[in-house]
C-alpha positions in Angstrom: 0.0 -0.1 0.0 1.2 3.4 -1.0 1.5 6.2 1.6 -1.0 8.2 -0.4 -3.6 5.4 -0.1 -3.1 4.8 3.4 -3.4 8.4 4.1 -6.8 8.5 1.6 -8.6 5.5 3.0 -7.3 4.8 6.6 -5.8 7.7 8.1 -7.8 10.9 7.1 -11.4 9.2 7.6 -10.4 7.1 10.7 -7.8 9.2 12.4 -7.7 12.8 11.2 -11.4 13.9 12.3 -10.3 13.3 16.1 -7.7 16.0 16.0 -8.6 19.5 17.0 -8.8 22.2 14.2 -5.3 23.5 14.8 -3.8 19.9 14.6 -5.5 19.0 11.4 -4.4 22.5 9.8 -0.7 21.5 11.0 -1.0 17.9 9.6 -2.4 19.2 6.3 0.4 21.7 5.9 3.2 19.1 6.9 1.7 16.6 4.6 1.2 18.4 1.9 4.1 20.7 1.6 7.0 18.5 3.3 5.8 14.5 3.3 3.7 13.7 0.2 5.5 15.6 -2.6 8.3 13.2 -2.3 6.6 10.0 -0.6 2.9 9.6 -2.1 4.0 6.7 -4.2 6.2 5.0 -1.7 4.9 1.8 0.1 4.6 1.9 3.7 7.3 -0.7 4.4 9.7 1.5 2.3 9.6 4.2 4.9 12.2 3.5 7.4 14.1 5.1 10.0 16.7 6.2 7.5 14.4 7.5 4.9 12.5 9.8 7.6 16.3 10.8 8.7 17.1 11.6 5.2 13.8 13.6 4.4 14.5 15.7 7.9 18.2 16.3 6.9 17.2 17.3 3.4 14.5 19.7 4.6 17.1 21.2 7.1 19.6 21.4 4.4 17.3 23.2 2.0 16.4 25.8 4.9 20.0 26.5 5.8 21.6 26.1 2.5 
């Protein structure tokens, strides 16, 4: 299952509504700007600790570089 499919079919309908509006806004922003552009077609099993560290490091370098 891809990350986009998981978000659309499970996370958004089941978990997302349990958050306060301000938290929902934050998640929408982070997913839309930082996570989904690069990972929407990734399978969930491919998103491991190293992949997350790379994403964070790349974002940090973009901001400071």
